[in-house]
C-alpha positions in Angstrom: 79.8 34.6 90.2 76.7 32.3 90.1 78.6 30.3 93.1 78.8 33.3 95.1 75.3 33.9 94.8 74.3 30.3 95.6 76.7 30.4 98.6 74.7 33.7 100.0 71.4 32.5 99.2 72.3 29.0 101.4 73.5 31.4 104.2 70.0 33.0 104.0 72.0 36.5 102.5 69.4 37.5 100.0 68.2 41.0 98.8 64.4 42.0 99.7 62.2 43.0 97.1 59.5 43.9 99.3 61.2 45.8 102.1 64.0 47.3 100.3 64.4 51.0 99.4 67.5 51.0 97.3 68.2 47.4 95.9 66.9 45.7 99.6 70.5 45.1 100.5 70.2 46.3 104.0 66.6 45.0 104.4 68.1 41.7 103.4 71.0 41.8 105.9 68.6 43.0 108.5 66.3 39.6 107.8 69.3 37.9 108.0 70.5 39.0 111.5 67.0 39.4 112.9 66.8 43.1 112.5 63.9 45.3 111.3 65.2 47.3 108.0 65.4 50.2 109.6 67.8 49.4 112.2 70.0 47.4 109.6 70.3 50.3 107.3 71.2 52.5 110.5 73.6 50.1 111.5 75.1 49.6 107.8 75.5 53.2 107.8 77.1 53.5 111.2 79.8 50.6 110.7 80.5 52.0 106.9 81.0 55.5 108.6 84.2 54.1 110.4 85.8 52.9 107.1 85.3 56.2 105.1 84.4 55.7 101.2 83.6 52.0 101.7 80.2 53.0 101.0 80.8 53.2 97.5 82.3 49.8 97.0 80.7 47.9 99.9 77.3 48.4 99.1 77.0 48.2 94.8 79.2 44.9 95.4 76.6 43.5 97.9 73.9 44.4 95.2 75.6 42.6 92.6 76.7 39.5 94.7 73.5 39.1 96.7 70.5 37.3 94.9 67.2 38.8 94.8 64.7 36.8 96.8 62.3 36.3 94.1 65.1 34.8 92.1 65.8 32.4 94.8 62.6 31.2 95.3 62.0 30.5 91.5 65.1 28.7 91.4 63.9 26.6 94.4 60.6 25.8 92.9 62.5 25.0 89.5 64.6 22.5 91.3 61.4 20.8 93.3 59.5 20.2 89.9 62.6 18.4 88.7 
């Protein structure tokens, strides 16, 4: 699971701790795509409405797999110190 989190972090997919409402998943996706958090939230809901029930699988999975921006910053600081 750490490999998946590292891959997400390399691609810039991190959860936002400052702009997040519920976990920061949509805010992190919006930041990666260059959108404001509310636009990203609306698009996320609209896309997931196409596939009913997928919200129950996709959002929690992203919440678990996407690293928080605080942890990514701390890991980057640790590697710089070495």
